[in-house]
Each structure stands twice: as structure tokens, then as C-alpha cells.
N, CA, C and O atoms as a Maestro MAE file, in Angstrom:
{
 s_m_m2io_version
 :::
 2.0.0
}

f_m_ct {
 s_m_title
 :::
 protein
 m_atom[312] {
  # First column is atom index #
  i_m_mmod_type
  r_m_x_coord
  r_m_y_coord
  r_m_z_coord
  i_m_residue_number
  s_m_chain_name
  s_m_pdb_residue_name
  s_m_pdb_atom_name
  i_m_atomic_number
  :::
  1 25 0.606 -6.073 -22.518 1 A "MET " " N  " 7
  2 3 0.353 -5.693 -21.053 1 A "MET " " CA " 6
  3 2 -0.804 -6.502 -20.731 1 A "MET " " C  " 6
  4 15 -1.516 -6.017 -19.852 1 A "MET " " O  " 8
  5 25 -1.142 -7.518 -21.177 2 A "SER " " N  " 7
  6 3 -2.163 -8.486 -20.432 2 A "SER " " CA " 6
  7 2 -2.020 -9.038 -19.306 2 A "SER " " C  " 6
  8 15 -2.993 -9.387 -18.637 2 A "SER " " O  " 8
  9 25 -0.699 -9.215 -18.898 3 A "GLY " " N  " 7
  10 3 -0.325 -9.866 -17.548 3 A "GLY " " CA " 6
  11 2 -0.046 -8.888 -16.670 3 A "GLY " " C  " 6
  12 15 0.508 -9.261 -15.636 3 A "GLY " " O  " 8
  13 25 -0.307 -7.560 -16.808 4 A "ILE " " N  " 7
  14 3 -0.139 -6.782 -15.615 4 A "ILE " " CA " 6
  15 2 -1.468 -6.079 -15.021 4 A "ILE " " C  " 6
  16 15 -2.424 -5.660 -15.674 4 A "ILE " " O  " 8
  17 25 -1.301 -6.055 -13.702 5 A "CYS " " N  " 7
  18 3 -2.535 -5.586 -13.037 5 A "CYS " " CA " 6
  19 2 -2.647 -4.103 -13.168 5 A "CYS " " C  " 6
  20 15 -1.661 -3.405 -12.929 5 A "CYS " " O  " 8
  21 25 -3.857 -3.545 -13.556 6 A "GLN " " N  " 7
  22 3 -4.127 -2.032 -13.825 6 A "GLN " " CA " 6
  23 2 -4.056 -1.245 -12.611 6 A "GLN " " C  " 6
  24 15 -3.846 -0.032 -12.655 6 A "GLN " " O  " 8
  25 25 -4.236 -1.944 -11.422 7 A "VAL " " N  " 7
  26 3 -4.266 -1.200 -10.224 7 A "VAL " " CA " 6
  27 2 -2.989 -1.002 -9.493 7 A "VAL " " C  " 6
  28 15 -2.509 0.074 -9.135 7 A "VAL " " O  " 8
  29 25 -2.462 -2.306 -9.308 8 A "THR " " N  " 7
  30 3 -1.160 -2.464 -8.436 8 A "THR " " CA " 6
  31 2 0.109 -2.411 -9.289 8 A "THR " " C  " 6
  32 15 1.204 -2.075 -8.836 8 A "THR " " O  " 8
  33 25 -0.121 -2.772 -10.575 9 A "GLY " " N  " 7
  34 3 1.031 -2.882 -11.555 9 A "GLY " " CA " 6
  35 2 1.809 -4.125 -11.238 9 A "GLY " " C  " 6
  36 15 2.915 -4.204 -11.772 9 A "GLY " " O  " 8
  37 25 1.444 -5.056 -10.505 10 A "ARG " " N  " 7
  38 3 1.987 -6.310 -10.613 10 A "ARG " " CA " 6
  39 2 2.126 -7.037 -11.861 10 A "ARG " " C  " 6
  40 15 1.165 -7.181 -12.617 10 A "ARG " " O  " 8
  41 25 3.415 -7.553 -12.138 11 A "ARG " " N  " 7
  42 3 3.809 -8.318 -13.330 11 A "ARG " " CA " 6
  43 2 4.551 -9.488 -13.174 11 A "ARG " " C  " 6
  44 15 5.010 -9.728 -12.057 11 A "ARG " " O  " 8
  45 25 4.771 -10.344 -14.203 12 A "ALA " " N  " 7
  46 3 5.583 -11.414 -13.799 12 A "ALA " " CA " 6
  47 2 6.912 -11.203 -13.227 12 A "ALA " " C  " 6
  48 15 7.510 -10.164 -13.505 12 A "ALA " " O  " 8
  49 25 7.406 -12.025 -12.503 13 A "VAL " " N  " 7
  50 3 8.963 -11.834 -12.018 13 A "VAL " " CA " 6
  51 2 9.456 -13.249 -12.181 13 A "VAL " " C  " 6
  52 15 8.752 -14.257 -12.128 13 A "VAL " " O  " 8
  53 25 10.887 -13.189 -12.408 14 A "SER " " N  " 7
  54 3 11.559 -14.377 -12.831 14 A "SER " " CA " 6
  55 2 12.135 -14.718 -11.468 14 A "SER " " C  " 6
  56 15 12.330 -13.919 -10.551 14 A "SER " " O  " 8
  57 25 12.379 -16.033 -11.469 15 A "GLY " " N  " 7
  58 3 13.197 -16.856 -10.461 15 A "GLY " " CA " 6
  59 2 13.369 -18.068 -10.889 15 A "GLY " " C  " 6
  60 15 12.944 -18.353 -12.009 15 A "GLY " " O  " 8
  61 25 14.103 -19.151 -10.006 16 A "ASN " " N  " 7
  62 3 14.344 -20.318 -10.081 16 A "ASN " " CA " 6
  63 2 13.390 -21.391 -9.810 16 A "ASN " " C  " 6
  64 15 12.675 -21.279 -8.814 16 A "ASN " " O  " 8
  65 25 13.278 -22.473 -10.608 17 A "LYS " " N  " 7
  66 3 12.746 -23.580 -10.181 17 A "LYS " " CA " 6
  67 2 13.745 -24.663 -9.751 17 A "LYS " " C  " 6
  68 15 14.548 -25.086 -10.583 17 A "LYS " " O  " 8
  69 25 13.737 -25.108 -8.559 18 A "VAL " " N  " 7
  70 3 14.677 -26.056 -7.863 18 A "VAL " " CA " 6
  71 2 14.161 -27.335 -7.694 18 A "VAL " " C  " 6
  72 15 13.092 -27.593 -7.139 18 A "VAL " " O  " 8
  73 25 15.009 -28.203 -8.227 19 A "SER " " N  " 7
  74 3 14.555 -29.666 -8.334 19 A "SER " " CA " 6
  75 2 15.096 -30.339 -6.903 19 A "SER " " C  " 6
  76 15 15.834 -29.760 -6.106 19 A "SER " " O  " 8
  77 25 14.621 -31.547 -6.771 20 A "ARG " " N  " 7
  78 3 15.006 -32.277 -5.463 20 A "ARG " " CA " 6
  79 2 16.513 -32.299 -5.599 20 A "ARG " " C  " 6
  80 15 17.120 -32.167 -4.536 20 A "ARG " " O  " 8
  81 25 17.190 -32.430 -6.628 21 A "ALA " " N  " 7
  82 3 18.524 -32.539 -6.726 21 A "ALA " " CA " 6
  83 2 19.285 -31.200 -6.798 21 A "ALA " " C  " 6
  84 15 20.447 -31.166 -7.203 21 A "ALA " " O  " 8
  85 25 18.613 -30.081 -6.395 22 A "ASN " " N  " 7
  86 3 19.129 -28.730 -6.143 22 A "ASN " " CA " 6
  87 2 19.619 -28.362 -7.812 22 A "ASN " " C  " 6
  88 15 20.595 -27.633 -7.987 22 A "ASN " " O  " 8
  89 25 18.986 -28.834 -8.782 23 A "ASN " " N  " 7
  90 3 19.133 -28.178 -10.041 23 A "ASN " " CA " 6
  91 2 18.276 -27.027 -10.149 23 A "ASN " " C  " 6
  92 15 17.131 -27.070 -9.697 23 A "ASN " " O  " 8
  93 25 18.750 -25.972 -10.728 24 A "LYS " " N  " 7
  94 3 18.081 -24.646 -11.068 24 A "LYS " " CA " 6
  95 2 17.774 -24.203 -12.351 24 A "LYS " " C  " 6
  96 15 18.634 -23.898 -13.177 24 A "LYS " " O  " 8
  97 25 16.513 -24.157 -12.551 25 A "THR " " N  " 7
  98 3 16.306 -23.546 -14.286 25 A "THR " " CA " 6
  99 2 15.340 -22.361 -13.898 25 A "THR " " C  " 6
  100 15 14.685 -22.318 -12.857 25 A "THR " " O  " 8
  101 25 15.351 -21.459 -14.839 26 A "LYS " " N  " 7
  102 3 14.666 -20.365 -14.746 26 A "LYS " " CA " 6
  103 2 13.109 -20.491 -15.267 26 A "LYS " " C  " 6
  104 15 12.701 -21.128 -16.238 26 A "LYS " " O  " 8
  105 25 12.452 -19.789 -14.444 27 A "ARG " " N  " 7
  106 3 10.985 -19.830 -14.671 27 A "ARG " " CA " 6
  107 2 10.265 -18.558 -14.370 27 A "ARG " " C  " 6
  108 15 10.944 -17.653 -13.885 27 A "ARG " " O  " 8
  109 25 8.989 -18.349 -14.583 28 A "LEU " " N  " 7
  110 3 8.124 -17.106 -14.170 28 A "LEU " " CA " 6
  111 2 7.194 -17.256 -13.190 28 A "LEU " " C  " 6
  112 15 6.463 -18.246 -13.174 28 A "LEU " " O  " 8
  113 25 7.127 -16.358 -12.332 29 A "PHE " " N  " 7
  114 3 6.106 -16.291 -11.348 29 A "PHE " " CA " 6
  115 2 5.055 -15.302 -11.808 29 A "PHE " " C  " 6
  116 15 5.313 -14.100 -11.756 29 A "PHE " " O  " 8
  117 25 3.922 -15.721 -12.242 30 A "LYS " " N  " 7
  118 3 3.003 -14.891 -12.838 30 A "LYS " " CA " 6
  119 2 1.922 -14.377 -11.798 30 A "LYS " " C  " 6
  120 15 1.736 -15.086 -10.809 30 A "LYS " " O  " 8
  121 25 1.262 -13.316 -11.922 31 A "PRO " " N  " 7
  122 3 0.409 -12.921 -10.980 31 A "PRO " " CA " 6
  123 2 -1.079 -13.439 -11.411 31 A "PRO " " C  " 6
  124 15 -1.374 -13.612 -12.594 31 A "PRO " " O  " 8
  125 25 -1.863 -13.636 -10.482 32 A "ASN " " N  " 7
  126 3 -3.263 -14.056 -10.565 32 A "ASN " " CA " 6
  127 2 -4.224 -12.861 -11.196 32 A "ASN " " C  " 6
  128 15 -4.973 -12.133 -10.545 32 A "ASN " " O  " 8
  129 25 -4.050 -12.850 -12.367 33 A "ILE " " N  " 7
  130 3 -4.847 -11.612 -13.149 33 A "ILE " " CA " 6
  131 2 -6.185 -12.129 -13.503 33 A "ILE " " C  " 6
  132 15 -6.369 -13.251 -13.975 33 A "ILE " " O  " 8
  133 25 -7.308 -11.079 -13.204 34 A "ARG " " N  " 7
  134 3 -8.671 -11.592 -13.611 34 A "ARG " " CA " 6
  135 2 -9.097 -10.286 -14.332 34 A "ARG " " C  " 6
  136 15 -8.542 -9.207 -14.125 34 A "ARG " " O  " 8
  137 25 -10.009 -10.447 -15.097 35 A "SER " " N  " 7
  138 3 -10.823 -9.508 -16.000 35 A "SER " " CA " 6
  139 2 -12.170 -9.401 -15.005 35 A "SER " " C  " 6
  140 15 -12.923 -10.371 -14.919 35 A "SER " " O  " 8
  141 25 -12.423 -8.198 -14.277 36 A "GLN " " N  " 7
  142 3 -13.550 -8.155 -13.415 36 A "GLN " " CA " 6
  143 2 -14.160 -6.702 -13.771 36 A "GLN " " C  " 6
  144 15 -13.471 -5.698 -13.948 36 A "GLN " " O  " 8
  145 25 -15.727 -6.767 -13.853 37 A "ARG " " N  " 7
  146 3 -16.257 -5.540 -13.827 37 A "ARG " " CA " 6
  147 2 -16.745 -5.090 -12.386 37 A "ARG " " C  " 6
  148 15 -17.249 -5.850 -11.559 37 A "ARG " " O  " 8
  149 25 -16.516 -3.739 -12.216 38 A "PHE " " N  " 7
  150 3 -16.887 -3.026 -11.160 38 A "PHE " " CA " 6
  151 2 -17.939 -1.967 -11.371 38 A "PHE " " C  " 6
  152 15 -17.831 -1.318 -12.412 38 A "PHE " " O  " 8
  153 25 -18.976 -1.672 -10.529 39 A "TRP " " N  " 7
  154 3 -19.920 -0.691 -10.738 39 A "TRP " " CA " 6
  155 2 -19.226 0.619 -9.940 39 A "TRP " " C  " 6
  156 15 -18.709 0.608 -8.823 39 A "TRP " " O  " 8
  157 25 -19.361 1.612 -10.753 40 A "LEU " " N  " 7
  158 3 -19.001 3.000 -10.032 40 A "LEU " " CA " 6
  159 2 -20.328 3.706 -9.916 40 A "LEU " " C  " 6
  160 15 -20.987 3.991 -10.916 40 A "LEU " " O  " 8
  161 25 -20.725 3.994 -8.655 41 A "ALA " " N  " 7
  162 3 -22.001 4.484 -8.326 41 A "ALA " " CA " 6
  163 2 -21.909 5.959 -8.694 41 A "ALA " " C  " 6
  164 15 -22.873 6.558 -9.171 41 A "ALA " " O  " 8
  165 25 -20.650 6.571 -8.448 42 A "SER " " N  " 7
  166 3 -20.544 8.023 -8.665 42 A "SER " " CA " 6
  167 2 -20.724 8.093 -10.133 42 A "SER " " C  " 6
  168 15 -21.502 9.019 -10.359 42 A "SER " " O  " 8
  169 25 -20.405 7.609 -11.057 43 A "GLU " " N  " 7
  170 3 -20.374 7.685 -12.351 43 A "GLU " " CA " 6
  171 2 -21.537 6.951 -13.193 43 A "GLU " " C  " 6
  172 15 -21.672 7.087 -14.409 43 A "GLU " " O  " 8
  173 25 -22.410 6.099 -12.315 44 A "ASN " " N  " 7
  174 3 -23.324 5.296 -12.755 44 A "ASN " " CA " 6
  175 2 -23.153 4.521 -13.968 44 A "ASN " " C  " 6
  176 15 -24.026 4.410 -14.828 44 A "ASN " " O  " 8
  177 25 -22.013 3.991 -14.014 45 A "ARG " " N  " 7
  178 3 -21.507 3.003 -15.098 45 A "ARG " " CA " 6
  179 2 -20.641 1.887 -14.722 45 A "ARG " " C  " 6
  180 15 -20.143 1.890 -13.596 45 A "ARG " " O  " 8
  181 25 -20.440 1.070 -15.421 46 A "TRP " " N  " 7
  182 3 -19.513 -0.204 -15.069 46 A "TRP " " CA " 6
  183 2 -18.316 0.155 -15.517 46 A "TRP " " C  " 6
  184 15 -18.250 1.075 -16.333 46 A "TRP " " O  " 8
  185 25 -17.176 -0.486 -15.080 47 A "VAL " " N  " 7
  186 3 -15.927 -0.311 -15.547 47 A "VAL " " CA " 6
  187 2 -15.306 -1.699 -15.444 47 A "VAL " " C  " 6
  188 15 -15.450 -2.402 -14.444 47 A "VAL " " O  " 8
  189 25 -14.672 -2.032 -16.423 48 A "ARG " " N  " 7
  190 3 -14.058 -3.366 -16.721 48 A "ARG " " CA " 6
  191 2 -12.410 -3.219 -16.311 48 A "ARG " " C  " 6
  192 15 -11.648 -2.444 -16.890 48 A "ARG " " O  " 8
  193 25 -12.115 -3.898 -15.470 49 A "LEU " " N  " 7
  194 3 -10.476 -3.882 -15.180 49 A "LEU " " CA " 6
  195 2 -9.854 -5.125 -15.057 49 A "LEU " " C  " 6
  196 15 -10.445 -6.056 -14.511 49 A "LEU " " O  " 8
  197 25 -8.476 -5.267 -15.604 50 A "ARG " " N  " 7
  198 3 -7.727 -6.447 -15.412 50 A "ARG " " CA " 6
  199 2 -6.944 -6.232 -14.062 50 A "ARG " " C  " 6
  200 15 -6.024 -5.416 -14.040 50 A "ARG " " O  " 8
  201 25 -7.247 -6.861 -13.069 51 A "VAL " " N  " 7
  202 3 -6.880 -6.800 -11.867 51 A "VAL " " CA " 6
  203 2 -6.186 -8.058 -11.095 51 A "VAL " " C  " 6
  204 15 -6.538 -9.191 -11.425 51 A "VAL " " O  " 8
  205 25 -5.375 -7.912 -10.251 52 A "SER " " N  " 7
  206 3 -4.722 -9.237 -9.563 52 A "SER " " CA " 6
  207 2 -5.658 -9.342 -8.367 52 A "SER " " C  " 6
  208 15 -6.277 -8.352 -7.977 52 A "SER " " O  " 8
  209 25 -5.779 -10.650 -7.722 53 A "THR " " N  " 7
  210 3 -6.653 -10.941 -6.647 53 A "THR " " CA " 6
  211 2 -6.351 -9.989 -5.623 53 A "THR " " C  " 6
  212 15 -7.249 -9.496 -4.940 53 A "THR " " O  " 8
  213 25 -4.912 -9.642 -5.442 54 A "ALA " " N  " 7
  214 3 -4.581 -8.862 -4.200 54 A "ALA " " CA " 6
  215 2 -5.222 -7.547 -4.421 54 A "ALA " " C  " 6
  216 15 -5.710 -6.954 -3.460 54 A "ALA " " O  " 8
  217 25 -5.263 -6.977 -5.773 55 A "ALA " " N  " 7
  218 3 -5.924 -5.554 -6.000 55 A "ALA " " CA " 6
  219 2 -7.601 -5.883 -5.666 55 A "ALA " " C  " 6
  220 15 -8.238 -4.927 -5.225 55 A "ALA " " O  " 8
  221 25 -8.223 -6.990 -5.827 56 A "MET " " N  " 7
  222 3 -9.552 -7.248 -5.411 56 A "MET " " CA " 6
  223 2 -9.770 -6.845 -4.147 56 A "MET " " C  " 6
  224 15 -10.661 -6.079 -3.779 56 A "MET " " O  " 8
  225 25 -8.753 -7.492 -3.326 57 A "ARG " " N  " 7
  226 3 -8.954 -7.114 -1.875 57 A "ARG " " CA " 6
  227 2 -8.609 -5.784 -1.317 57 A "ARG " " C  " 6
  228 15 -9.072 -5.380 -0.251 57 A "ARG " " O  " 8
  229 25 -7.776 -5.105 -2.069 58 A "THR " " N  " 7
  230 3 -7.570 -3.607 -2.125 58 A "THR " " CA " 6
  231 2 -8.762 -3.019 -2.136 58 A "THR " " C  " 6
  232 15 -9.164 -2.412 -1.143 58 A "THR " " O  " 8
  233 25 -9.600 -3.139 -3.446 59 A "ILE " " N  " 7
  234 3 -10.756 -2.534 -3.784 59 A "ILE " " CA " 6
  235 2 -11.630 -2.901 -2.715 59 A "ILE " " C  " 6
  236 15 -12.237 -1.927 -2.269 59 A "ILE " " O  " 8
  237 25 -11.930 -4.137 -2.081 60 A "ASP " " N  " 7
  238 3 -12.920 -4.435 -1.125 60 A "ASP " " CA " 6
  239 2 -12.627 -3.362 0.188 60 A "ASP " " C  " 6
  240 15 -13.522 -2.829 0.843 60 A "ASP " " O  " 8
  241 25 -11.390 -3.207 0.373 61 A "LYS " " N  " 7
  242 3 -10.936 -2.482 1.579 61 A "LYS " " CA " 6
  243 2 -11.419 -1.224 1.635 61 A "LYS " " C  " 6
  244 15 -12.151 -0.780 2.520 61 A "LYS " " O  " 8
  245 25 -10.842 -0.418 0.307 62 A "ASN " " N  " 7
  246 3 -10.791 0.915 0.210 62 A "ASN " " CA " 6
  247 2 -12.024 1.307 -0.683 62 A "ASN " " C  " 6
  248 15 -12.218 2.521 -0.635 62 A "ASN " " O  " 8
  249 25 -12.840 0.689 -1.418 63 A "GLY " " N  " 7
  250 3 -13.750 0.865 -2.111 63 A "GLY " " CA " 6
  251 2 -13.214 1.266 -3.587 63 A "GLY " " C  " 6
  252 15 -12.062 1.659 -3.770 63 A "GLY " " O  " 8
  253 25 -14.182 1.123 -4.631 64 A "ILE " " N  " 7
  254 3 -13.854 1.139 -5.995 64 A "ILE " " CA " 6
  255 2 -13.611 2.756 -6.341 64 A "ILE " " C  " 6
  256 15 -12.673 3.036 -7.087 64 A "ILE " " O  " 8
  257 25 -14.353 3.694 -5.866 65 A "ASP " " N  " 7
  258 3 -14.431 5.068 -5.974 65 A "ASP " " CA " 6
  259 2 -13.072 5.686 -5.824 65 A "ASP " " C  " 6
  260 15 -12.536 6.424 -6.651 65 A "ASP " " O  " 8
  261 25 -12.449 5.199 -4.380 66 A "ALA " " N  " 7
  262 3 -11.158 5.547 -4.117 66 A "ALA " " CA " 6
  263 2 -9.861 5.098 -4.977 66 A "ALA " " C  " 6
  264 15 -8.894 5.802 -5.265 66 A "ALA " " O  " 8
  265 25 -10.091 3.745 -5.313 67 A "VAL " " N  " 7
  266 3 -9.038 2.988 -6.040 67 A "VAL " " CA " 6
  267 2 -9.030 3.713 -7.510 67 A "VAL " " C  " 6
  268 15 -7.959 3.895 -8.089 67 A "VAL " " O  " 8
  269 25 -10.218 4.096 -8.057 68 A "VAL " " N  " 7
  270 3 -10.418 4.654 -9.661 68 A "VAL " " CA " 6
  271 2 -9.732 6.160 -9.304 68 A "VAL " " C  " 6
  272 15 -8.877 6.604 -10.070 68 A "VAL " " O  " 8
  273 25 -10.088 6.820 -8.273 69 A "ALA " " N  " 7
  274 3 -9.650 8.019 -7.941 69 A "ALA " " CA " 6
  275 2 -7.900 8.154 -8.124 69 A "ALA " " C  " 6
  276 15 -7.452 9.037 -8.856 69 A "ALA " " O  " 8
  277 25 -7.072 7.302 -7.470 70 A "GLY " " N  " 7
  278 3 -5.842 6.911 -7.434 70 A "GLY " " CA " 6
  279 2 -5.380 6.671 -8.698 70 A "GLY " " C  " 6
  280 15 -4.393 7.281 -9.107 70 A "GLY " " O  " 8
  281 25 -5.982 5.826 -9.412 71 A "MET " " N  " 7
  282 3 -5.648 5.515 -10.802 71 A "MET " " CA " 6
  283 2 -5.607 6.756 -11.823 71 A "MET " " C  " 6
  284 15 -4.775 6.890 -12.721 71 A "MET " " O  " 8
  285 25 -6.587 7.579 -11.541 72 A "ARG " " N  " 7
  286 3 -6.702 8.853 -12.349 72 A "ARG " " CA " 6
  287 2 -5.697 9.767 -11.993 72 A "ARG " " C  " 6
  288 15 -5.244 10.411 -12.939 72 A "ARG " " O  " 8
  289 25 -5.152 10.032 -10.706 73 A "ARG " " N  " 7
  290 3 -4.131 10.707 -10.179 73 A "ARG " " CA " 6
  291 2 -2.837 10.238 -10.537 73 A "ARG " " C  " 6
  292 15 -1.895 11.016 -10.387 73 A "ARG " " O  " 8
  293 25 -2.611 8.967 -11.035 74 A "GLU " " N  " 7
  294 3 -1.398 8.514 -11.447 74 A "GLU " " CA " 6
  295 2 -1.340 8.643 -13.075 74 A "GLU " " C  " 6
  296 15 -0.324 8.340 -13.702 74 A "GLU " " O  " 8
  297 25 -2.401 9.069 -13.626 75 A "GLY " " N  " 7
  298 3 -2.569 9.083 -15.077 75 A "GLY " " CA " 6
  299 2 -3.113 8.044 -15.947 75 A "GLY " " C  " 6
  300 15 -3.250 8.144 -17.167 75 A "GLY " " O  " 8
  301 25 -3.396 7.088 -15.255 76 A "LYS " " N  " 7
  302 3 -3.855 6.025 -15.816 76 A "LYS " " CA " 6
  303 2 -5.597 6.198 -16.436 76 A "LYS " " C  " 6
  304 15 -6.461 6.685 -15.706 76 A "LYS " " O  " 8
  305 25 -5.865 5.784 -17.675 77 A "ARG " " N  " 7
  306 3 -7.190 5.989 -18.082 77 A "ARG " " CA " 6
  307 2 -7.957 4.945 -17.717 77 A "ARG " " C  " 6
  308 15 -7.523 3.808 -17.902 77 A "ARG " " O  " 8
  309 25 -9.316 5.165 -17.096 78 A "VAL " " N  " 7
  310 3 -10.237 4.233 -16.643 78 A "VAL " " CA " 6
  311 2 -11.547 4.426 -17.386 78 A "VAL " " C  " 6
  312 15 -12.509 3.699 -17.139 78 A "VAL " " O  " 8
  :::
 }
 m_bond[311] {
  # First column is bond index #
  i_m_from
  i_m_to
  i_m_order
  :::
  1 1 2 1
  2 2 3 1
  3 3 4 2
  4 3 5 1
  5 5 6 1
  6 6 7 1
  7 7 8 2
  8 7 9 1
  9 9 10 1
  10 10 11 1
  11 11 12 2
  12 11 13 1
  13 13 14 1
  14 14 15 1
  15 15 16 2
  16 15 17 1
  17 17 18 1
  18 18 19 1
  19 19 20 2
  20 19 21 1
  21 21 22 1
  22 22 23 1
  23 23 24 2
  24 23 25 1
  25 25 26 1
  26 26 27 1
  27 27 28 2
  28 27 29 1
  29 29 30 1
  30 30 31 1
  31 31 32 2
  32 31 33 1
  33 33 34 1
  34 34 35 1
  35 35 36 2
  36 35 37 1
  37 37 38 1
  38 38 39 1
  39 39 40 2
  40 39 41 1
  41 41 42 1
  42 42 43 1
  43 43 44 2
  44 43 45 1
  45 45 46 1
  46 46 47 1
  47 47 48 2
  48 47 49 1
  49 49 50 1
  50 50 51 1
  51 51 52 2
  52 51 53 1
  53 53 54 1
  54 54 55 1
  55 55 56 2
  56 55 57 1
  57 57 58 1
  58 58 59 1
  59 59 60 2
  60 59 61 1
  61 61 62 1
  62 62 63 1
  63 63 64 2
  64 63 65 1
  65 65 66 1
  66 66 67 1
  67 67 68 2
  68 67 69 1
  69 69 70 1
  70 70 71 1
  71 71 72 2
  72 71 73 1
  73 73 74 1
  74 74 75 1
  75 75 76 2
  76 75 77 1
  77 77 78 1
  78 78 79 1
  79 79 80 2
  80 79 81 1
  81 81 82 1
  82 82 83 1
  83 83 84 2
  84 83 85 1
  85 85 86 1
  86 86 87 1
  87 87 88 2
  88 87 89 1
  89 89 90 1
  90 90 91 1
  91 91 92 2
  92 91 93 1
  93 93 94 1
  94 94 95 1
  95 95 96 2
  96 95 97 1
  97 97 98 1
  98 98 99 1
  99 99 100 2
  100 99 101 1
  101 101 102 1
  102 102 103 1
  103 103 104 2
  104 103 105 1
  105 105 106 1
  106 106 107 1
  107 107 108 2
  108 107 109 1
  109 109 110 1
  110 110 111 1
  111 111 112 2
  112 111 113 1
  113 113 114 1
  114 114 115 1
  115 115 116 2
  116 115 117 1
  117 117 118 1
  118 118 119 1
  119 119 120 2
  120 119 121 1
  121 121 122 1
  122 122 123 1
  123 123 124 2
  124 123 125 1
  125 125 126 1
  126 126 127 1
  127 127 128 2
  128 127 129 1
  129 129 130 1
  130 130 131 1
  131 131 132 2
  132 131 133 1
  133 133 134 1
  134 134 135 1
  135 135 136 2
  136 135 137 1
  137 137 138 1
  138 138 139 1
  139 139 140 2
  140 139 141 1
  141 141 142 1
  142 142 143 1
  143 143 144 2
  144 143 145 1
  145 145 146 1
  146 146 147 1
  147 147 148 2
  148 147 149 1
  149 149 150 1
  150 150 151 1
  151 151 152 2
  152 151 153 1
  153 153 154 1
  154 154 155 1
  155 155 156 2
  156 155 157 1
  157 157 158 1
  158 158 159 1
  159 159 160 2
  160 159 161 1
  161 161 162 1
  162 162 163 1
  163 163 164 2
  164 163 165 1
  165 165 166 1
  166 166 167 1
  167 167 168 2
  168 167 169 1
  169 169 170 1
  170 170 171 1
  171 171 172 2
  172 171 173 1
  173 173 174 1
  174 174 175 1
  175 175 176 2
  176 175 177 1
  177 177 178 1
  178 178 179 1
  179 179 180 2
  180 179 181 1
  181 181 182 1
  182 182 183 1
  183 183 184 2
  184 183 185 1
  185 185 186 1
  186 186 187 1
  187 187 188 2
  188 187 189 1
  189 189 190 1
  190 190 191 1
  191 191 192 2
  192 191 193 1
  193 193 194 1
  194 194 195 1
  195 195 196 2
  196 195 197 1
  197 197 198 1
  198 198 199 1
  199 199 200 2
  200 199 201 1
  201 201 202 1
  202 202 203 1
  203 203 204 2
  204 203 205 1
  205 205 206 1
  206 206 207 1
  207 207 208 2
  208 207 209 1
  209 209 210 1
  210 210 211 1
  211 211 212 2
  212 211 213 1
  213 213 214 1
  214 214 215 1
  215 215 216 2
  216 215 217 1
  217 217 218 1
  218 218 219 1
  219 219 220 2
  220 219 221 1
  221 221 222 1
  222 222 223 1
  223 223 224 2
  224 223 225 1
  225 225 226 1
  226 226 227 1
  227 227 228 2
  228 227 229 1
  229 229 230 1
  230 230 231 1
  231 231 232 2
  232 231 233 1
  233 233 234 1
  234 234 235 1
  235 235 236 2
  236 235 237 1
  237 237 238 1
  238 238 239 1
  239 239 240 2
  240 239 241 1
  241 241 242 1
  242 242 243 1
  243 243 244 2
  244 243 245 1
  245 245 246 1
  246 246 247 1
  247 247 248 2
  248 247 249 1
  249 249 250 1
  250 250 251 1
  251 251 252 2
  252 251 253 1
  253 253 254 1
  254 254 255 1
  255 255 256 2
  256 255 257 1
  257 257 258 1
  258 258 259 1
  259 259 260 2
  260 259 261 1
  261 261 262 1
  262 262 263 1
  263 263 264 2
  264 263 265 1
  265 265 266 1
  266 266 267 1
  267 267 268 2
  268 267 269 1
  269 269 270 1
  270 270 271 1
  271 271 272 2
  272 271 273 1
  273 273 274 1
  274 274 275 1
  275 275 276 2
  276 275 277 1
  277 277 278 1
  278 278 279 1
  279 279 280 2
  280 279 281 1
  281 281 282 1
  282 282 283 1
  283 283 284 2
  284 283 285 1
  285 285 286 1
  286 286 287 1
  287 287 288 2
  288 287 289 1
  289 289 290 1
  290 290 291 1
  291 291 292 2
  292 291 293 1
  293 293 294 1
  294 294 295 1
  295 295 296 2
  296 295 297 1
  297 297 298 1
  298 298 299 1
  299 299 300 2
  300 299 301 1
  301 301 302 1
  302 302 303 1
  303 303 304 2
  304 303 305 1
  305 305 306 1
  306 306 307 1
  307 307 308 2
  308 307 309 1
  309 309 310 1
  310 310 311 1
  311 311 312 2
  :::
 }
}
């Protein structure tokens, strides 16, 4: 589960690499996953999450407290 975003659930999807001669071979499109620490002011502690860069933008927009609350509603451990 190292290539899965803990917030959005994004994971690798398969597709085709298409050459100039229009030959198609299978490949994976992997998400941009980063291990990032976030400060939870409400709990006075750091939380380390493996998140995609899109999830980082979501955290910037909504706040880490709202994102963690949503993760806990879904039953994910933080």
C-alpha cells in the first residue's frame, strides 16, 4: 500500500504507451506520492501521512483538521 494516497485513495492506473509508429504497450501511471508531516493543532502533535500532491492542495484548501476528521469518519486510522 505504499503507492496509495491516504487522503484521496489515488493509486496507479494502467494505460498504454503509444509510440510514434502507433505501437501500444502497457504501462502504469503512478500518482505523485509524498511522505509529509502535518501539525495537528487541535491534538498538539505531528501526523505523518503519505499523500499525493493533489491531496496536499486539498489540505491547504480545507485545512488538516477537516481532512483528518473526514478520514476518521471513513474509518481510516490517523
